[in-house]
MARBA-3410 file (N, C-alpha, C, O; in Angstrom, 1 decimal):
230
47.3,-159.1,-157.3,47.9,-160.3,-157.8,47.2,-160.8,-159.1,46.0,-160.9,-159.2 ~ 48.0,-161.0,-160.2,47.4,-161.5,-161.4,47.0,-162.9,-161.4,47.7,-163.8,-160.7 ~ 45.9,-163.2,-162.0,45.4,-164.6,-162.1,45.9,-165.3,-163.3,46.2,-164.7,-164.4 ~ 46.1,-166.6,-163.2,46.4,-167.4,-164.4,45.2,-167.6,-165.2,44.1,-168.0,-164.6 ~ 45.2,-167.4,-166.5,44.1,-167.4,-167.3,44.4,-168.2,-168.6,45.3,-167.9,-169.3
43.6,-169.3,-168.8,43.8,-170.1,-170.0,42.7,-169.7,-171.0,41.5,-169.8,-170.6 ~ 43.0,-169.4,-172.2,42.1,-169.0,-173.3,42.1,-170.0,-174.4,43.2,-170.2,-175.0 ~ 41.0,-170.7,-174.6,41.0,-171.8,-175.6,40.4,-171.3,-176.9,39.2,-170.9,-176.9 ~ 41.1,-171.4,-178.0,40.6,-170.8,-179.3,39.7,-171.8,-180.0,39.6,-172.9,-179.6 ~ 39.0,-171.2,-181.0,38.0,-172.0,-181.8,38.7,-172.7,-182.9,39.9,-172.6,-183.1
37.9,-173.3,-183.7,38.3,-174.0,-184.9,39.2,-173.1,-185.8,38.8,-172.0,-186.1 ~ 40.3,-173.7,-186.3,41.3,-173.0,-187.1,41.7,-171.6,-186.7,41.9,-170.7,-187.5 ~ 41.7,-171.4,-185.4,42.1,-170.1,-184.8,43.4,-170.4,-183.9,43.6,-171.5,-183.4 ~ 44.2,-169.3,-183.7,45.3,-169.4,-182.9,45.3,-168.3,-181.9,44.2,-167.7,-181.6 ~ 46.4,-168.0,-181.3,46.5,-167.0,-180.2,46.0,-165.6,-180.6,45.6,-164.8,-179.8
46.0,-165.3,-181.9,45.6,-164.0,-182.4,44.1,-163.8,-182.1,43.6,-162.7,-182.1 ~ 43.3,-164.9,-182.0,41.9,-164.7,-181.6,41.7,-163.9,-180.4,40.7,-163.2,-180.2 ~ 42.6,-164.1,-179.4,42.5,-163.4,-178.1,43.5,-162.3,-177.9,43.7,-161.8,-176.8 ~ 44.2,-161.9,-178.9,45.3,-160.9,-178.8,44.8,-159.6,-178.1,45.5,-159.1,-177.3 ~ 43.6,-159.1,-178.5,43.1,-157.9,-177.8,42.9,-158.1,-176.3,43.1,-157.2,-175.6
42.4,-159.2,-176.0,42.1,-159.5,-174.5,43.4,-159.7,-173.7,43.5,-159.3,-172.6 ~ 44.3,-160.4,-174.3,45.6,-160.7,-173.6,46.3,-159.3,-173.3,46.8,-159.1,-172.2 ~ 46.2,-158.4,-174.3,46.8,-157.1,-174.0,46.0,-156.3,-173.0,46.6,-155.7,-172.1 ~ 44.7,-156.3,-173.2,43.9,-155.4,-172.3,43.8,-155.9,-170.9,43.7,-155.1,-170.0 ~ 44.0,-157.2,-170.7,43.9,-157.8,-169.3,45.3,-158.1,-168.7,45.3,-158.7,-167.6
46.3,-157.6,-169.3,47.7,-157.9,-168.8,47.9,-157.5,-167.4,48.8,-158.1,-166.7 ~ 47.2,-156.5,-166.9,47.4,-156.0,-165.5,46.8,-156.9,-164.5,47.1,-156.9,-163.3 ~ 45.8,-157.8,-164.9,45.1,-158.6,-164.0,45.2,-160.1,-164.3,44.8,-160.9,-163.5 ~ 45.8,-160.5,-165.4,45.8,-161.9,-165.8,47.1,-162.2,-166.5,47.6,-161.5,-167.3 ~ 47.6,-163.4,-166.2,48.7,-164.0,-166.9,48.1,-165.0,-167.9,47.7,-166.1,-167.5
48.0,-164.6,-169.2,47.2,-165.4,-170.1,48.0,-166.3,-170.9,49.2,-166.0,-171.3 ~ 47.5,-167.5,-171.2,48.1,-168.5,-172.0,47.1,-169.1,-173.0,46.0,-169.4,-172.6 ~ 47.4,-169.1,-174.3,46.5,-169.6,-175.3,47.1,-170.9,-175.9,48.1,-170.9,-176.7 ~ 46.6,-172.1,-175.5,47.2,-173.4,-176.0,46.9,-173.6,-177.5,45.9,-173.0,-178.0 ~ 47.7,-174.4,-178.1,47.4,-174.9,-179.5,46.6,-176.2,-179.3,47.1,-177.1,-178.7
45.4,-176.2,-179.8,44.5,-177.4,-179.7,44.6,-178.2,-180.9,44.1,-177.9,-182.0 ~ 45.3,-179.3,-180.8,45.5,-180.3,-181.9,45.4,-181.7,-181.4,46.4,-182.3,-180.9 ~ 44.2,-182.3,-181.6,44.0,-183.7,-181.2,42.7,-184.1,-181.9,41.8,-183.3,-182.1 ~ 42.5,-185.4,-182.1,41.3,-185.8,-182.8,40.1,-186.1,-181.9,39.1,-186.6,-182.3 ~ 40.2,-185.7,-180.6,39.1,-185.8,-179.7,39.2,-184.6,-178.7,40.3,-184.2,-178.3
38.0,-184.2,-178.2,37.9,-183.1,-177.2,38.6,-183.6,-175.9,39.2,-182.8,-175.2 ~ 38.5,-184.9,-175.6,39.1,-185.4,-174.4,40.6,-185.3,-174.4,41.2,-184.9,-173.4 ~ 41.2,-185.6,-175.5,42.6,-185.5,-175.7,43.1,-184.0,-175.6,44.1,-183.7,-175.0 ~ 42.3,-183.2,-176.2,42.6,-181.7,-176.1,42.6,-181.3,-174.6,43.5,-180.6,-174.2 ~ 41.6,-181.7,-173.9,41.4,-181.3,-172.5,42.6,-181.8,-171.7,43.1,-181.1,-170.8
43.0,-183.1,-171.9,44.1,-183.6,-171.1,45.4,-182.9,-171.4,46.2,-182.7,-170.6 ~ 45.6,-182.5,-172.7,46.8,-181.8,-173.1,46.9,-180.4,-172.3,47.9,-180.0,-171.9 ~ 45.7,-179.8,-172.3,45.7,-178.5,-171.6,45.9,-178.7,-170.1,46.7,-177.9,-169.5 ~ 45.3,-179.6,-169.5,45.5,-179.9,-168.1,46.9,-180.2,-167.8,47.4,-179.9,-166.7 ~ 47.5,-181.0,-168.6,48.9,-181.4,-168.4,49.9,-180.2,-168.4,50.9,-180.3,-167.7
49.6,-179.1,-169.1,50.5,-178.0,-169.1,50.0,-176.8,-168.3,50.7,-175.8,-168.1 ~ 48.8,-176.9,-167.6,48.2,-175.8,-166.9,48.8,-175.7,-165.5,49.3,-176.7,-164.9 ~ 48.6,-174.5,-164.9,48.9,-174.3,-163.5,48.0,-175.2,-162.7,47.0,-175.8,-163.2 ~ 48.2,-175.2,-161.4,47.4,-176.1,-160.5,45.9,-175.6,-160.5,45.0,-176.4,-160.6 ~ 45.7,-174.3,-160.5,44.4,-173.7,-160.6,44.4,-172.6,-161.6,45.5,-172.0,-161.8
43.3,-172.3,-162.3,43.3,-171.3,-163.3,41.9,-170.9,-163.7,41.0,-171.6,-163.5 ~ 41.8,-169.6,-164.2,40.5,-169.2,-164.8,40.6,-169.7,-166.2,41.6,-169.8,-166.8 ~ 39.4,-170.1,-166.7,39.3,-170.8,-168.0,38.2,-170.1,-168.9,37.1,-170.0,-168.5 ~ 38.6,-169.8,-170.1,37.7,-169.2,-171.1,37.9,-169.9,-172.4,39.0,-170.2,-172.8 ~ 36.8,-170.2,-173.1,36.9,-170.9,-174.4,35.9,-170.3,-175.4,34.7,-170.0,-175.0
36.3,-170.2,-176.6,35.4,-169.7,-177.7,35.1,-170.8,-178.7,36.1,-171.4,-179.2 ~ 33.9,-171.1,-179.0,33.4,-172.1,-179.9,34.0,-173.4,-179.6,33.7,-174.0,-178.5 ~ 34.9,-174.0,-180.4,35.5,-175.3,-180.1,36.2,-175.2,-178.7,36.2,-176.2,-178.0 ~ 36.8,-174.0,-178.4,37.4,-173.8,-177.1,36.4,-174.0,-176.0,36.8,-174.4,-174.9 ~ 35.2,-173.6,-176.2,34.2,-173.8,-175.2,33.9,-175.3,-175.0,33.6,-175.7,-173.9
33.9,-176.1,-176.1,33.7,-177.5,-175.9,34.8,-178.1,-175.1,34.5,-179.0,-174.2 ~ 36.0,-177.7,-175.3,37.1,-178.2,-174.5,37.1,-177.7,-173.1,37.4,-178.4,-172.2 ~ 36.6,-176.5,-172.9,36.5,-175.9,-171.5,35.5,-176.7,-170.7,35.7,-177.0,-169.6 ~ 34.4,-177.1,-171.4,33.4,-177.9,-170.7,33.9,-179.3,-170.3,33.6,-179.9,-169.3 ~ 34.8,-179.8,-171.2,35.4,-181.1,-170.9,36.4,-181.0,-169.8,36.5,-181.9,-168.9
37.1,-179.9,-169.7,38.1,-179.7,-168.7,37.4,-179.6,-167.3,37.9,-180.2,-166.4 ~ 36.4,-178.8,-167.2,35.7,-178.6,-166.0,35.0,-179.9,-165.6,34.7,-180.1,-164.4 ~ 34.6,-180.7,-166.5,34.0,-182.0,-166.2,35.1,-183.0,-165.6,34.8,-183.7,-164.7 ~ 36.3,-182.9,-166.1,37.3,-183.8,-165.7,38.1,-183.3,-164.4,38.5,-184.1,-163.6 ~ 38.2,-182.0,-164.3,39.0,-181.5,-163.2,38.4,-180.2,-162.6,39.0,-179.1,-162.7
37.2,-180.3,-162.1,36.4,-179.1,-161.6,37.2,-178.4,-160.5,37.0,-177.2,-160.3 ~ 38.0,-179.1,-159.7,38.7,-178.5,-158.6,39.8,-177.5,-159.1,40.3,-176.7,-158.3 ~ 40.2,-177.6,-160.3,41.3,-176.8,-160.8,40.8,-175.5,-161.5,41.6,-174.6,-161.7 ~ 39.5,-175.4,-161.8,39.0,-174.3,-162.5,38.4,-173.3,-161.5,37.4,-173.7,-160.8 ~ 38.9,-172.1,-161.5,38.4,-171.1,-160.5,37.2,-170.3,-161.0,36.4,-169.8,-160.2
37.1,-170.2,-162.3,36.0,-169.5,-163.0,36.0,-169.9,-164.4,37.0,-170.3,-165.0 ~ 34.8,-169.7,-165.1,34.6,-170.2,-166.4,33.9,-169.2,-167.3,32.9,-168.5,-166.9 ~ 34.4,-169.0,-168.5,33.8,-168.1,-169.5,33.5,-168.9,-170.8,34.5,-169.5,-171.3 ~ 32.3,-168.9,-171.2,31.9,-169.7,-172.4,31.5,-168.6,-173.5,30.5,-167.9,-173.2 ~ 32.2,-168.6,-174.6,32.0,-167.5,-175.6,31.7,-168.2,-176.9,32.4,-169.0,-177.4
30.6,-167.7,-177.6,30.3,-168.1,-178.9,30.3,-169.6,-179.1,31.0,-170.2,-179.9 ~ 29.6,-170.3,-178.2,29.7,-171.8,-178.2,28.3,-172.4,-177.9,27.3,-171.7,-177.8 ~ 28.3,-173.7,-177.7,27.1,-174.4,-177.4,27.4,-175.6,-176.5,28.6,-176.2,-176.6 ~ 26.5,-176.1,-175.7,26.7,-177.3,-174.9,26.1,-178.5,-175.6,26.3,-179.6,-175.2 ~ 25.5,-178.3,-176.8,24.9,-179.4,-177.5,25.9,-180.2,-178.4,26.9,-179.6,-178.7
25.6,-181.4,-178.7,26.5,-182.2,-179.6,26.2,-181.7,-181.0,25.3,-180.9,-181.3 ~ 27.0,-182.2,-181.9,26.8,-181.8,-183.3,25.5,-182.4,-183.8,25.1,-183.5,-183.5 ~ 24.7,-181.6,-184.6,23.6,-182.1,-185.3,24.0,-182.8,-186.6,25.1,-182.5,-187.1 ~ 23.2,-183.7,-187.1,23.6,-184.5,-188.3,24.0,-183.6,-189.5,24.9,-183.9,-190.2 ~ 23.2,-182.5,-189.7,23.6,-181.6,-190.8,24.9,-180.9,-190.6,25.6,-180.6,-191.6
25.2,-180.6,-189.4,26.5,-180.0,-189.1,27.6,-180.9,-189.3,28.7,-180.6,-189.9 ~ 27.5,-182.2,-188.9,28.5,-183.2,-189.1,28.7,-183.4,-190.6,29.8,-183.6,-191.1 ~ 27.6,-183.4,-191.4,27.7,-183.6,-192.8,28.5,-182.5,-193.5,29.4,-182.8,-194.3 ~ 28.3,-181.3,-193.0,29.1,-180.1,-193.5,30.6,-180.3,-193.2,31.4,-180.0,-194.0 ~ 30.8,-180.7,-191.9,32.2,-180.9,-191.5,32.9,-182.0,-192.3,34.1,-181.8,-192.7
32.2,-183.1,-192.6,32.8,-184.1,-193.4,33.2,-183.6,-194.8,34.2,-184.0,-195.4 ~ 32.3,-182.8,-195.4,32.6,-182.2,-196.7,33.9,-181.4,-196.6,34.7,-181.4,-197.5 ~ 34.0,-180.6,-195.6,35.2,-179.7,-195.5,36.5,-180.5,-195.2,37.6,-180.2,-195.7 ~ 36.3,-181.6,-194.4,37.4,-182.5,-194.2,37.9,-183.1,-195.5,39.1,-183.2,-195.7 ~ 37.0,-183.5,-196.4,37.4,-184.0,-197.7,38.2,-183.0,-198.5,39.1,-183.4,-199.2
37.8,-181.8,-198.4,38.5,-180.7,-199.1,39.9,-180.6,-198.6,40.9,-180.6,-199.4 ~ 40.0,-180.6,-197.3,41.4,-180.5,-196.7,42.2,-181.7,-197.0,43.4,-181.5,-197.2 ~ 41.7,-182.9,-197.0,42.5,-184.1,-197.2,42.9,-184.2,-198.7,43.8,-184.9,-199.0 ~ 42.1,-183.6,-199.6,42.4,-183.7,-201.0,43.2,-182.5,-201.6,43.1,-182.1,-202.8 ~ 44.0,-181.9,-200.7,44.8,-180.7,-201.1,44.0,-179.5,-201.6,44.5,-178.7,-202.4
42.8,-179.4,-201.1,42.0,-178.2,-201.5,41.6,-177.4,-200.2,40.5,-176.9,-200.2 ~ 42.6,-177.4,-199.3,42.3,-176.6,-198.1,42.0,-175.2,-198.3,41.3,-174.5,-197.6 ~ 42.6,-174.6,-199.4,42.4,-173.2,-199.8,40.9,-172.9,-200.0,40.4,-171.8,-200.0 ~ 40.1,-174.0,-200.3,38.7,-173.8,-200.6,37.8,-173.8,-199.3,36.6,-173.5,-199.3 ~ 38.5,-174.1,-198.2,37.7,-174.2,-196.9,37.3,-172.8,-196.4,36.1,-172.6,-196.1
38.2,-171.9,-196.3,37.9,-170.6,-195.7,36.8,-169.8,-196.5,36.0,-169.2,-195.8 ~ 36.8,-169.8,-197.8,35.7,-169.1,-198.5,34.3,-169.6,-198.1,33.4,-168.9,-198.2 ~ 34.3,-170.9,-197.7,33.0,-171.5,-197.3,32.7,-171.2,-195.8,31.5,-171.0,-195.4 ~ 33.7,-171.1,-195.0,33.5,-170.8,-193.6,33.4,-169.4,-193.2,32.7,-169.0,-192.3 ~ 34.2,-168.5,-193.9,34.3,-167.1,-193.5,33.0,-166.4,-193.3,32.8,-165.7,-192.3
32.0,-166.5,-194.2,30.7,-165.8,-194.0,30.0,-166.2,-192.7,29.2,-165.5,-192.2 ~ 30.3,-167.4,-192.2,29.6,-167.9,-191.0,30.4,-167.4,-189.7,29.8,-167.3,-188.7 ~ 31.6,-167.1,-189.9,32.5,-166.7,-188.8,32.3,-165.2,-188.4,32.5,-164.8,-187.3 ~ 32.0,-164.4,-189.4,32.0,-163.0,-189.3,30.6,-162.5,-189.5,29.9,-163.0,-190.4 ~ 30.1,-161.5,-188.8,28.8,-161.0,-188.9,28.6,-160.3,-190.3,29.6,-159.8,-190.8
27.4,-160.2,-190.8,27.1,-159.6,-192.1,27.7,-158.2,-192.2,28.2,-157.8,-193.3 ~ 27.6,-157.5,-191.1,28.1,-156.1,-191.1,29.6,-155.9,-191.2,30.0,-154.8,-191.4 ~ 30.3,-157.0,-191.0,31.8,-156.9,-191.0,32.5,-157.7,-192.1,33.7,-157.8,-192.2 ~ 31.7,-158.2,-193.1,32.2,-159.0,-194.1,33.0,-158.3,-195.1,33.7,-158.9,-196.0 ~ 32.9,-157.0,-195.1,33.8,-156.2,-196.0,35.0,-155.6,-195.3,35.7,-154.8,-195.9
35.2,-156.0,-194.1,36.3,-155.5,-193.3,37.6,-156.3,-193.6,37.7,-157.4,-193.2 ~ 38.4,-155.7,-194.5,39.6,-156.4,-195.0,40.5,-156.8,-193.9,41.1,-157.9,-194.0 ~ 40.7,-156.0,-192.9,41.7,-156.3,-191.9,41.2,-157.5,-191.0,42.0,-158.4,-190.7 ~ 39.9,-157.5,-190.7,39.4,-158.6,-189.9,39.4,-159.9,-190.7,39.8,-160.9,-190.1 ~ 39.1,-159.8,-192.0,39.1,-161.1,-192.8,40.6,-161.6,-192.9,40.8,-162.8,-192.9
41.5,-160.7,-193.0,42.9,-161.1,-193.2,43.4,-161.8,-191.9,44.1,-162.8,-192.0 ~ 43.0,-161.3,-190.7,43.4,-162.0,-189.5,42.8,-163.5,-189.5,43.5,-164.4,-189.1 ~ 41.6,-163.6,-189.8,40.9,-164.9,-189.8,41.6,-165.9,-190.8,41.8,-167.0,-190.5 ~ 41.8,-165.4,-192.0,42.4,-166.2,-193.0,43.9,-166.6,-192.7,44.3,-167.7,-192.9 ~ 44.6,-165.6,-192.1,46.0,-165.9,-191.7,46.0,-167.0,-190.6,46.9,-167.8,-190.6
45.1,-166.9,-189.7,45.0,-167.9,-188.6,44.8,-169.3,-189.2,45.4,-170.3,-188.9 ~ 43.8,-169.4,-190.2,43.5,-170.6,-190.8,44.7,-171.2,-191.6,45.0,-172.4,-191.5 ~ 45.4,-170.3,-192.2,46.6,-170.7,-193.0,47.7,-171.3,-192.0,48.4,-172.3,-192.3 ~ 47.8,-170.6,-190.9,48.9,-171.0,-189.9,48.5,-172.3,-189.2,49.4,-173.2,-189.0 ~ 47.2,-172.5,-188.9,46.8,-173.8,-188.3,47.0,-175.0,-189.3,47.5,-176.0,-188.9
46.6,-174.8,-190.6,46.8,-175.8,-191.6,45.8,-176.9,-191.7,45.0,-177.1,-190.8 ~ 45.9,-177.6,-192.8,44.9,-178.7,-193.1,44.9,-179.8,-192.1,43.9,-180.3,-191.7 ~ 46.1,-180.3,-191.7,46.2,-181.5,-190.9,45.5,-181.2,-189.5,44.7,-182.0,-189.1 ~ 45.8,-180.1,-188.9,45.2,-179.7,-187.6,43.7,-179.5,-187.8,42.9,-179.9,-186.9 ~ 43.3,-178.9,-188.9,41.9,-178.6,-189.2,41.1,-179.9,-189.2,40.0,-180.0,-188.6
41.7,-181.0,-189.8,41.0,-182.3,-189.9,40.9,-182.8,-188.5,39.8,-183.4,-188.1 ~ 42.0,-182.8,-187.7,41.9,-183.2,-186.3,40.8,-182.5,-185.5,40.0,-183.1,-184.8 ~ 40.8,-181.2,-185.7,39.8,-180.4,-184.9,38.4,-180.7,-185.3,37.5,-180.9,-184.4 ~ 38.1,-180.8,-186.6,36.8,-181.1,-187.0,36.3,-182.5,-186.6,35.2,-182.7,-186.2 ~ 37.3,-183.5,-186.6,37.0,-184.8,-186.1,36.6,-184.8,-184.6,35.6,-185.4,-184.2
37.3,-184.0,-183.8,37.0,-183.8,-182.4,35.7,-183.2,-182.2,34.9,-183.6,-181.3 ~ 35.4,-182.2,-182.9,34.1,-181.4,-182.8,32.9,-182.3,-183.1,31.9,-182.3,-182.4 ~ 33.0,-183.1,-184.1,31.9,-184.0,-184.5,31.6,-185.0,-183.4,30.5,-185.4,-183.3 ~ 32.7,-185.5,-182.7,32.5,-186.5,-181.7,32.3,-186.0,-180.3,32.3,-186.8,-179.3 ~ 32.2,-184.7,-180.1,32.1,-184.1,-178.8,30.8,-184.6,-178.1,29.8,-184.9,-178.7
30.9,-184.7,-176.8,29.7,-185.2,-176.1,28.6,-184.1,-175.9,28.9,-182.9,-176.1 ~ 27.5,-184.5,-175.5,26.4,-183.5,-175.1,26.7,-183.1,-173.7,26.7,-183.9,-172.7 ~ 27.1,-181.8,-173.5,27.5,-181.3,-172.2,26.3,-180.8,-171.4,26.5,-180.4,-170.2 ~ 25.1,-180.7,-172.0,24.0,-180.2,-171.2,23.7,-180.9,-169.9,23.4,-180.2,-168.9 ~ 23.8,-182.2,-169.8,23.5,-182.8,-168.5,24.5,-182.4,-167.4,24.2,-182.6,-166.2
25.6,-181.9,-167.8,26.7,-181.6,-166.8,26.7,-180.1,-166.3,27.4,-179.8,-165.4 ~ 25.9,-179.3,-167.0,26.0,-177.9,-166.7,25.5,-177.5,-165.3,26.1,-176.6,-164.7 ~ 24.5,-178.2,-164.8,24.0,-177.9,-163.4,25.0,-178.2,-162.3,24.9,-177.6,-161.2 ~ 26.1,-179.0,-162.6,27.1,-179.3,-161.6,28.2,-178.2,-161.5,29.0,-178.3,-160.6 ~ 28.2,-177.3,-162.5,29.3,-176.2,-162.4,29.0,-175.3,-161.3,27.9,-174.8,-161.1
30.0,-175.0,-160.5,29.9,-174.3,-159.3,30.8,-173.1,-159.2,31.1,-172.6,-158.1 ~ 31.4,-172.6,-160.3,32.3,-171.5,-160.3,31.6,-170.3,-161.0,30.7,-170.5,-161.8 ~ 32.1,-169.1,-160.7,31.5,-167.9,-161.4,31.7,-168.1,-162.9,32.7,-168.4,-163.4 ~ 30.5,-168.0,-163.6,30.5,-168.3,-165.0,29.9,-167.2,-165.8,28.8,-166.7,-165.5 ~ 30.6,-166.8,-166.9,30.2,-165.8,-167.8,29.8,-166.5,-169.1,30.6,-167.3,-169.6
28.7,-166.2,-169.7,28.3,-166.7,-171.0,28.1,-165.6,-171.9,27.3,-164.7,-171.7 ~ 28.8,-165.6,-173.0,28.9,-164.4,-173.9,28.7,-164.8,-175.3,29.3,-165.8,-175.8 ~ 27.9,-164.0,-176.1,27.8,-164.2,-177.5,27.4,-163.0,-178.2,27.0,-162.0,-177.6 ~ 27.6,-163.0,-179.5,27.2,-161.8,-180.3,25.7,-162.0,-180.8,25.3,-163.2,-181.0 ~ 25.0,-161.0,-180.9,23.6,-161.1,-181.4,23.5,-161.5,-182.8,22.4,-161.9,-183.3
24.6,-161.4,-183.6,24.6,-161.8,-185.0,25.4,-163.1,-185.3,25.8,-163.3,-186.4 ~ 25.6,-163.9,-184.2,26.3,-165.1,-184.4,25.4,-166.2,-185.1,24.4,-166.6,-184.5 ~ 25.8,-166.6,-186.3,25.0,-167.5,-187.0,25.3,-169.0,-186.7,24.4,-169.9,-186.8 ~ 26.5,-169.2,-186.2,26.9,-170.6,-185.9,26.4,-171.1,-184.6,25.9,-172.2,-184.4 ~ 26.5,-170.2,-183.5,26.0,-170.5,-182.2,25.2,-169.3,-181.8,25.7,-168.5,-181.0
23.9,-169.3,-182.2,23.1,-168.1,-181.9,22.8,-167.9,-180.4,23.0,-168.8,-179.6 ~ 22.2,-166.7,-180.1,22.0,-166.4,-178.7,21.2,-167.5,-177.9,21.4,-167.7,-176.7 ~ 20.2,-168.2,-178.6,19.4,-169.1,-177.8,20.3,-170.3,-177.3,19.9,-170.9,-176.3 ~ 21.4,-170.6,-177.9,22.3,-171.7,-177.4,22.9,-171.2,-176.1,23.2,-172.0,-175.2 ~ 23.2,-169.9,-176.0,23.8,-169.3,-174.8,22.8,-169.1,-173.7,23.1,-169.3,-172.5
21.6,-168.8,-174.1,20.5,-168.7,-173.1,20.3,-170.1,-172.4,20.1,-170.2,-171.2 ~ 20.4,-171.1,-173.2,20.3,-172.5,-172.7,21.4,-172.8,-171.7,21.1,-173.4,-170.6 ~ 22.6,-172.4,-172.0,23.7,-172.7,-171.1,23.6,-171.9,-169.8,23.7,-172.4,-168.7 ~ 23.3,-170.6,-170.0,23.2,-169.7,-168.8,22.1,-170.2,-167.9,22.2,-170.0,-166.6 ~ 21.0,-170.6,-168.4,19.8,-171.1,-167.6,20.2,-172.3,-166.8,19.6,-172.6,-165.7
21.1,-173.1,-167.3,21.4,-174.4,-166.6,22.5,-174.3,-165.6,22.6,-175.1,-164.7 ~ 23.4,-173.3,-165.7,24.5,-173.2,-164.8,24.1,-172.3,-163.7,23.8,-171.1,-163.9 ~ 24.2,-172.7,-162.4,23.7,-171.9,-161.3,24.5,-170.6,-161.2,25.8,-170.6,-161.2 ~ 23.8,-169.4,-161.2,24.4,-168.1,-161.1,25.1,-167.6,-162.3,25.8,-166.5,-162.2 ~ 25.1,-168.3,-163.5,25.7,-167.8,-164.7,25.2,-166.5,-165.1,24.0,-166.2,-165.0
26.0,-165.7,-165.7,25.6,-164.4,-166.2,25.7,-164.4,-167.8,26.8,-164.6,-168.3 ~ 24.6,-164.1,-168.4,24.6,-164.1,-169.9,24.7,-162.6,-170.4,24.0,-161.7,-169.9 ~ 25.6,-162.4,-171.4,25.7,-161.1,-172.0,25.6,-161.3,-173.6,26.4,-162.1,-174.1 ~ 24.8,-160.6,-174.2,24.7,-160.7,-175.7,25.2,-159.4,-176.2,24.7,-158.3,-175.9 ~ 26.3,-159.5,-177.0,27.0,-158.3,-177.5,26.4,-157.8,-178.8,26.3,-158.6,-179.8
25.9,-156.6,-178.9,25.2,-156.1,-180.1,26.2,-156.0,-181.3,27.4,-155.6,-181.1 ~ 25.7,-156.4,-182.5,26.5,-156.2,-183.7,27.7,-157.1,-183.9,28.4,-156.9,-184.9 ~ 27.8,-158.2,-183.1,28.9,-159.1,-183.2,28.5,-160.4,-183.7,27.4,-160.9,-183.4 ~ 29.4,-161.1,-184.5,29.2,-162.4,-184.9,29.9,-163.4,-184.1,30.1,-163.2,-182.9 ~ 30.3,-164.5,-184.7,30.9,-165.7,-184.0,32.2,-165.4,-183.3,32.5,-165.8,-182.2
33.1,-164.6,-184.0,34.4,-164.3,-183.5,34.3,-163.0,-182.7,34.9,-162.0,-183.1 ~ 33.6,-163.0,-181.6,33.3,-161.8,-180.9,34.6,-161.2,-180.3,34.6,-160.0,-180.1 ~ 35.6,-162.0,-180.0,36.8,-161.4,-179.4,37.5,-160.5,-180.4,38.2,-159.5,-180.0 ~ 37.3,-160.7,-181.7,37.9,-159.8,-182.7,36.9,-158.8,-183.2,37.4,-157.7,-183.6 ~ 35.7,-159.1,-183.3,34.7,-158.2,-183.8,34.3,-157.1,-182.8,34.1,-156.0,-183.1
34.3,-157.5,-181.5,34.0,-156.5,-180.4,35.0,-156.6,-179.3,34.7,-157.0,-178.2 ~ 36.3,-156.3,-179.6,37.4,-156.6,-178.7,37.2,-155.8,-177.4,37.5,-156.3,-176.3 ~ 36.8,-154.5,-177.5,36.7,-153.7,-176.2,35.6,-154.3,-175.3,35.8,-154.3,-174.1 ~ 34.5,-154.6,-175.9,33.4,-155.1,-175.1,33.8,-156.5,-174.5,33.5,-156.7,-173.3 ~ 34.4,-157.3,-175.2,34.8,-158.6,-174.7,35.9,-158.5,-173.6,35.8,-159.2,-172.6
36.8,-157.6,-173.8,37.8,-157.3,-172.8,37.2,-156.8,-171.5,37.6,-157.2,-170.4 ~ 36.2,-155.9,-171.6,35.5,-155.4,-170.4,34.7,-156.5,-169.7,34.7,-156.5,-168.5 ~ 34.1,-157.3,-170.5,33.3,-158.4,-169.9,34.2,-159.4,-169.1,33.9,-159.9,-168.0 ~ 35.3,-159.7,-169.7,36.2,-160.7,-169.1,36.9,-160.1,-167.9,37.2,-160.8,-166.9 ~ 37.2,-158.8,-167.9,37.7,-158.1,-166.7,36.7,-158.2,-165.6,37.1,-158.5,-164.4
35.5,-157.9,-165.8,34.5,-158.0,-164.8,34.3,-159.4,-164.3,34.2,-159.6,-163.1 ~ 34.4,-160.4,-165.2,34.3,-161.8,-164.8,35.5,-162.2,-163.9,35.3,-162.9,-162.9 ~ 36.7,-161.7,-164.2,37.9,-162.1,-163.4,37.8,-161.5,-162.0,38.4,-162.0,-161.1 ~ 37.0,-160.4,-161.9,36.9,-159.7,-160.6,35.7,-160.2,-159.8,35.5,-159.8,-158.6 ~ 34.9,-161.1,-160.4,33.7,-161.6,-159.8,34.0,-162.5,-158.5,33.1,-163.0,-157.9
END
């Protein structure tokens, strides 16, 4: 029997972020990738919960991880298992928020096209920055999401809560996954999460950056398959 699986994308990403996993896991999961558009993580979480099945497996990448932690905080009885990918439980640091405000100003002043050249090197590992196909997917997702949603998402990210105090209360099978070349949410952020959630399993994927589902699709699909069977 296939499980209901909700996959929460990161900042300026859409369903293409998880396309390799949706295809690879089709025999074991009915996957749904929501569009996350709200100025707060709480509103995003409520929108997902309002459209979700009664119970579901939940995975989130980066911003999707922040929303996943909010969902399990609000409705732990509905989440059967949790996967946190390329994310952190910490709130925004002041320097991160300052960078986000600069990017918001670009988006609000009709210079959204300047956002991706600044973000792309942080989203993709150094070894894949010449990969034209990978870069095209990321840029196309950003273009599809658009400036208005980008501003909403960055606003939500800046105001997200510190989830570290709530990690010890998580009681479902939890996978924590990151790339060893992730510059935005490096492995130590994931070690922190895995150490705090009882029974969580940490996997660091060699050679992958922040968008691990696209940079290492086969590895991520295999890890999520094992998690769904846990």
